[in-house]
C-alpha positions in Angstrom: 11.7 -38.9 -5.6 10.5 -35.7 -6.1 10.9 -34.5 -2.9 14.6 -35.4 -2.8 15.4 -33.9 -6.5 14.0 -30.9 -5.8 15.8 -30.5 -2.4 18.9 -31.0 -4.4 18.4 -28.5 -6.8 17.5 -26.2 -4.3 20.3 -26.5 -2.0 22.8 -26.4 -4.7 21.0 -23.3 -6.4 20.3 -25.3 -10.0 16.5 -24.9 -9.5 15.0 -22.7 -11.9 13.0 -20.2 -10.0 9.7 -18.5 -11.3 7.8 -15.3 -10.4 4.4 -14.7 -11.2 3.6 -11.2 -11.1 6.3 -8.4 -11.1 4.9 -5.8 -9.3 5.9 -4.2 -5.8 6.3 -7.7 -4.3 7.2 -10.1 -6.8 10.0 -8.1 -8.8 11.7 -7.3 -5.6 11.6 -11.0 -4.6 12.8 -12.0 -7.8 15.7 -9.7 -7.8 16.9 -10.8 -4.4 16.5 -14.6 -6.2 18.5 -13.8 -9.0 21.1 -12.1 -6.7 21.3 -15.3 -4.4 22.5 -17.4 -7.7 19.4 -19.0 -8.8 18.1 -18.5 -12.2 14.7 -16.5 -12.4 12.2 -16.4 -14.8 9.4 -13.6 -14.0 6.1 -13.7 -15.6 3.7 -10.5 -16.2 0.7 -10.2 -18.1 1.4 -6.5 -18.7 3.5 -6.0 -22.0 4.7 -2.6 -21.2 6.0 -3.5 -17.6 7.6 -7.2 -19.4 9.1 -4.4 -22.2 10.6 -2.0 -19.5 12.3 -4.8 -17.5 13.9 -6.5 -20.9 15.6 -3.0 -21.2 16.7 -3.0 -17.9 14.2 -0.5 -16.7 12.9 -0.8 -13.1 9.3 1.2 -12.4 9.7 0.2 -8.6 11.4 2.4 -6.3 13.2 -0.4 -4.2 14.6 -1.9 -7.3 17.5 0.1 -9.1 17.9 0.2 -12.6 21.4 -0.9 -12.0 20.6 -4.3 -9.4 18.2 -4.8 -12.3 20.6 -4.8 -15.2 23.1 -6.9 -13.3 21.1 -9.9 -12.5 19.7 -9.6 -16.3 23.6 -9.3 -17.6 24.7 -12.7 -15.7 21.4 -14.4 -17.2 19.8 -14.9 -13.3 16.7 -12.7 -14.3 14.5 -12.6 -17.6 11.1 -11.3 -17.6 8.2 -12.7 -20.1 4.6 -12.5 -20.7 4.6 -16.2 -21.8 2.9 -18.9 -19.8 4.4 -21.9 -21.3 7.9 -20.8 -19.8 6.0 -22.4 -16.1 7.3 -25.9 -17.8 11.0 -24.7 -16.9 10.2 -23.8 -13.4 11.2 -25.8 -10.3 9.7 -23.4 -8.1 7.0 -20.7 -8.6 5.9 -17.8 -6.2 2.8 -16.3 -7.1 2.7 -12.6 -6.3 -0.3 -11.1 -8.0 -2.8 -8.5 -7.1 -5.8 -9.4 -4.8 -8.2 -6.1 -4.8 -11.4 -6.1 -3.1 -14.6 -5.5 -5.3 -17.0 -2.5 -4.5 -19.1 -4.8 -2.3 -15.6 -5.2 -0.1 -15.6 -9.0 -1.0 -12.5 -10.6 -2.1 -11.4 -10.3 -5.8 -9.2 -13.6 -6.2 -9.6 -13.7 -10.2 -6.0 -13.1 -10.4 -4.8 -15.9 -8.2 -7.3 -18.1 -10.3 -6.0 -17.1 -13.3 -2.1 -17.7 -12.1 -3.5 -20.9 -10.9 -4.6 -22.2 -14.1 -1.8 -21.0 -16.4 0.2 -22.7 -14.0 -1.6 -26.1 -14.0 -1.8 -26.2 -18.2 2.1 -26.0 -18.1 3.9 -27.2 -14.8 5.9 -30.3 -14.4 5.5 -32.8 -11.6 8.0 -32.2 -8.3 7.1 -28.3 -8.5 7.0 -26.2 -5.6 4.3 -23.7 -5.4 4.1 -21.0 -3.3 1.6 -18.3 -2.9 2.5 -14.9 -1.6 -0.6 -12.5 -2.5 -2.5 -11.8 0.7 -6.0 -13.6 1.1 -8.5 -15.1 3.2 -7.7 -17.9 5.2 -8.0 -21.3 3.6 -7.5 -19.9 -0.2 -4.4 -22.1 0.0 -5.8 -25.1 0.5 -9.8 -24.3 -0.9 -8.6 -22.9 -4.1 -5.1 -23.5 -5.4 -4.5 -27.2 -4.0 -8.3 -28.1 -5.1 -7.6 -26.7 -8.5 -4.1 -28.6 -9.0 -5.4 -31.9 -7.7 -8.4 -31.8 -10.3 -5.8 -33.4 -12.6 -4.8 -36.2 -10.5 -1.8 -34.6 -9.0 -1.4 -35.4 -5.1 0.1 -32.4 -2.8 3.2 -33.4 -1.2 4.0 -35.9 -4.0 3.6 -34.7 -7.3 3.6 -30.8 -6.3 4.5 -29.2 -3.2 2.2 -26.2 -2.0 2.8 -23.2 0.7 1.8 -19.8 1.5 4.4 -17.2 2.7 2.2 -13.8 3.3 4.8 -10.6 1.4 5.8 -8.0 3.9 6.7 -5.8 1.5 6.7 -2.0 3.2 7.9 0.1 -0.1 9.8 3.4 0.4 11.1 1.5 3.9 14.7 2.4 4.5 15.4 0.0 7.2 13.4 -3.5 6.2 12.8 -4.6 2.8 12.4 -8.0 1.1 15.9 -9.4 1.9 15.9 -8.6 5.8 12.2 -8.9 6.7 11.5 -12.2 8.4 9.8 -14.7 6.1 6.5 -16.6 7.1 6.4 -19.9 5.6 3.3 -22.4 6.2 3.0 -25.9 4.0 0.3 -28.1 3.1 2.6 -31.0 4.7 5.7 -30.9 6.5 8.0 -31.7 3.6 6.4 -28.5 1.5 7.4 -26.1 4.7 10.7 -27.7 4.4 11.5 -27.4 0.8 9.9 -23.8 0.9 11.9 -23.1 4.1 15.5 -24.4 2.3 14.6 -22.1 -0.8 14.2 -18.6 1.4 16.5 -19.5 3.6 19.1 -19.4 0.6 17.7 -16.0 -0.4 16.9 -14.0 2.8 18.2 -13.3 6.1 15.3 -15.0 8.3 12.5 -17.6 7.7 9.6 -18.4 10.2 8.1 -21.7 9.6 4.2 -21.9 11.3 2.2 -25.3 11.2 -0.3 -24.8 8.5 -1.2 -22.5 5.4 -4.0 -21.2 7.4 -1.9 -20.0 9.8 0.5 -18.1 7.4 -2.4 -16.6 5.7 -4.1 -15.1 8.9 -0.5 -13.9 10.0 -0.7 -11.2 7.5 -4.4 -10.0 7.9 -3.7 -10.0 11.6 -0.5 -7.9 11.0 -2.1 -5.1 9.0 -5.8 -5.3 10.9 -3.6 -4.3 14.3 -2.6 -1.5 11.9 -5.7 -0.4 10.4 -7.4 -0.7 14.0 -4.9 1.1 15.8 -4.9 4.0 12.7 -8.6 4.2 13.1 -8.5 5.0 16.9 -5.8 7.9 16.5 -8.0 8.7 13.8 -11.1 8.9 15.9 -8.8 10.6 18.7 -7.8 13.4 16.3 -11.8 14.1 15.7 -12.6 14.4 19.2 -9.5 16.5 20.3 -10.9 18.8 16.9 -14.3 19.0 18.7 -12.6 19.7 22.5 -10.1 22.2 20.9 -6.9 20.1 21.9 -4.0 19.4 19.6 -4.0 15.9 19.3 -0.6 15.8 17.8 0.9 17.1 21.3 -1.3 14.7 22.8 0.5 11.7 20.9 4.0 13.0 21.1 3.5 13.1 25.1 2.3 9.9 25.2 4.8 8.6 23.0 7.4 9.2 25.7 6.0 6.2 28.1 8.8 3.4 27.6 6.2 0.6 28.0 2.7 -0.1 26.8 2.0 2.5 24.3 2.9 2.4 20.6 2.9 5.4 18.3 0.3 5.9 15.5 -0.7 9.2 14.1 -3.5 10.6 12.4 -3.8 11.3 8.7 -6.2 12.3 6.0 -7.0 8.5 5.1 -5.3 5.2 4.4 -3.9 3.8 1.4 -1.9 1.2 -0.3 -2.9 -2.2 -1.2 -2.7 -3.7 2.1 -4.2 -1.4 5.4 -7.2 -0.9 3.5 -7.9 -4.2 2.2 -6.7 -7.0 4.6 -8.8 -6.6 7.4 -11.9 -6.7 5.2 -10.4 -10.2 3.8 -10.4 -11.5 7.5 -14.1 -10.0 8.1 -15.5 -11.4 5.1 -14.0 -15.2 5.8 -15.5 -15.1 9.3 -18.7 -14.0 8.3 -18.9 -17.4 7.0 -18.4 -18.9 10.0 -21.4 -16.8 11.7 -18.3 -14.3 13.6 -18.8 -10.6 12.6 -15.4 -8.2 13.6 -17.1 -5.4 14.9 -13.6 -3.7 15.6 -12.3 -4.5 11.7 -15.8 -2.6 10.5 -15.8 0.4 12.8 -11.8 1.0 11.7 -12.8 0.6 8.2 -15.8 3.3 8.3 -13.6 5.5 10.4 -10.6 5.6 8.0 -12.5 5.7 5.1 -14.3 8.7 6.3 -11.1 10.6 7.1 -11.0 12.1 3.7 -14.5 14.0 4.0 -13.4 15.2 7.3 -10.4 16.8 5.6 -12.7 18.4 3.3 -15.1 19.7 6.1 -11.4 21.0 7.7 -10.7 22.7 4.2 -14.1 24.3 4.0 -13.6 25.9 7.7 -9.9 27.0 6.8 -11.3 28.8 4.0 -14.0 30.7 6.2 -11.3 32.2 7.8 -10.4 34.2 5.0 -14.0 34.8 4.0 -14.0 32.0 1.1 -15.8 28.9 0.3 -14.5 25.6 -1.5 -16.7 26.6 -4.5 -14.3 28.8 -6.9 -11.0 28.4 -4.7 -7.8 27.6 -5.7 -6.5 24.6 -3.9 -3.3 23.0 -4.3 -2.4 19.2 -3.1 1.2 18.6 -2.0 1.6 15.0 -2.4 -0.9 12.4 -4.2 1.1 8.9 -3.3 -0.7 7.3 -0.2 2.8 7.3 1.8 5.9 9.5 2.0 8.6 9.0 -0.9 7.2 6.5 -2.6 5.6 6.8 -6.0 2.4 4.2 -5.1 -1.0 5.8 -6.1 -3.2 2.4 -4.8 -6.0 3.9 -3.0 -4.3 6.8 -2.1 -6.7 9.3 0.0 -5.1 12.3 -2.5 -7.0 10.9 -5.0 -10.1 10.4 -2.8 -9.5 14.3 -1.9 -9.1 15.6 -5.1 -12.4 14.2 -6.4 -14.2 15.4 -3.5 -12.6 18.8 -3.5 -13.7 18.8 -7.5 -17.1 17.8 -6.9 -17.2 21.2 -4.2 -16.1 23.3 -7.0 -12.6 23.6 -6.1 -10.2 24.4 -8.9 -7.6 21.7 -7.7 -4.2 21.0 -8.7 -1.1 18.8 -7.2 2.3 18.5 -7.2 4.3 15.4 -6.0 8.0 14.9 -6.7 7.2 11.2 -7.0 4.4 11.4 -9.3 3.6 13.3 -12.4 0.2 12.2 -13.5 -2.6 10.5 -12.6 -5.9 9.1 -14.1 -9.2 11.1 -12.9 -11.6 8.2 -13.2 -14.4 10.2 -13.4 -13.0 12.1 -16.8 -11.1 9.5 -18.2 -8.4 12.3 -18.3 -5.1 12.0 -17.1 -4.1 15.0 -14.5 -0.7 16.3 -14.5 1.2 17.7 -11.5 2.5 21.4 -11.6 5.5 23.2 -10.0 5.5 25.3 -6.5 6.4 28.3 -8.8 3.1 29.8 -8.2 2.4 28.6 -4.8 1.3 32.0 -3.3 -1.6 32.0 -6.0 -3.3 29.1 -4.4 -6.3 30.2 -1.7 -5.3 26.9 0.2 -2.3 24.3 0.1 -3.6 20.7 1.5 -0.4 18.9 2.7 -1.4 15.4 1.9 1.7 13.4 1.5 4.8 14.5 3.5 7.4 13.7 1.5 11.0 14.3 2.8 11.9 16.2 -0.1 9.6 19.3 0.1 10.9 22.2 1.9 8.2 23.0 4.7 9.9 26.2 5.6 9.7 27.7 2.5 6.1 26.5 1.8 4.6 28.2 5.0 6.6 31.1 4.1 5.5 31.5 0.4 1.5 30.0 0.6 -1.4 31.8 1.6 -2.9 28.9 3.8 -1.7 25.5 4.8 -4.1 22.6 6.2 -1.4 19.8 7.3 -2.7 16.8 7.8 0.4 14.8 8.6 1.8 17.3 11.0 4.8 17.9 8.4 4.7 21.3 9.6 5.7 20.9 13.3 8.2 23.1 14.7 7.5 26.0 12.0 5.7 29.0 13.8 3.6 30.7 11.1 -0.1 31.9 11.6 -0.8 30.7 8.0 -0.8 26.9 9.3 -3.6 24.8 10.3 -3.8 21.3 11.3 -6.4 18.1 11.3 -6.9 17.0 14.7 -6.2 20.3 16.6 -8.2 23.7 16.8 -8.6 26.4 14.2 -7.3 29.8 15.3 -10.0 32.0 16.1 -12.5 33.8 13.3 -11.4 37.3 12.8 -13.7 39.8 13.9 -15.6 41.8 11.2 -14.4 45.6 11.2 -17.1 48.3 12.2 -17.3 49.7 9.1 -17.4 46.0 7.2 -20.5 45.7 9.8 -22.0 48.8 9.5 -22.1 48.4 5.5 -23.6 44.9 5.9 -26.1 46.6 7.8 -26.9 49.0 5.3 -27.1 46.8 2.6 -29.9 44.7 4.5 -32.0 47.8 5.0 
């Protein structure tokens, strides 16, 4: 009875759709569902975010103000902080954060809080879809167990699935709508209902046999990326030591039309997925006495890249007979990847902290970020313009935003350390790259040598 009724509502677009968590995953999904003709109620505990959404202001670059205002104007989208609205919902997609604790254990408190809020207000016959990235077994062990505690039966009184988010912020080609959607249900009926819902909204749906399979799919995707990024980061360290330009090596290897996929080194990895998802898989594997050596090694390699960059900064400044302590350093870009404003786990923030610790006078410029919170002081650090770029001892390119004028920067900066190969093709003696040899140290003049000898005497 519950299945047939919900199926009819979904197919006729009469279902009221709920999205819990209106961040980088939840808001784009909510807007696409609203565009598809469903009435969408979004819940977020941040009063500031909800207030912005209620006046048609998007804080996500992948969702424009115009899109948001259109779906709100036709009555298909509204945002609230009130969990009591769950009682109106026929389907609920949970899109809350799943960070790591400092011990690198999963922090699923946001999921737990969302499920308890749902449990308090939900009606029978509701479809619940967990989208938050998590370890295999979470949907069954946490969500299902919590809801069945109050006497509800999965597949009868409620329907439960896992569908991993696959958001790539700032991607110009793939977005929520055209990225294939994985669905894994607790029962076949659960899978069918979720598939019907998403097929009415998105271009492609892929059904797998269980929630555990769906949970593991996302972890494999990002573990694959993390391990390959770590490999090429390690290649960069090796090439640096051997006096080889790793960027030239990578570009040449990428000409092979089979058996090679191009990854590039960088100052570290950021965002909510790649640094975190592999550790979820590794943590869960340990409960089965299985230890993922690749994952742990990859995490260590990627996590140490900011310190390698700082060492490279020191070597670069030595070329000018300067040290980090007291030098003026400008970070170009602090977002974790190009052309977005996302600071989550950004290596730029770690580099800022490490350089400050070593006594550098550090500023940043980012066309997408006007400020960030310095956790060591509790104060905001505000971005600067590029008008006085020539006054900095070194410019550290961290995030290769498309809008930066690299030729102008190369022409005006005293010294540039490029961590992204963004200055490729620009011939300039003041550009140094990670994963590549330094220029030869300038030799001291005879007068300087004699002066030094006299001073020692």
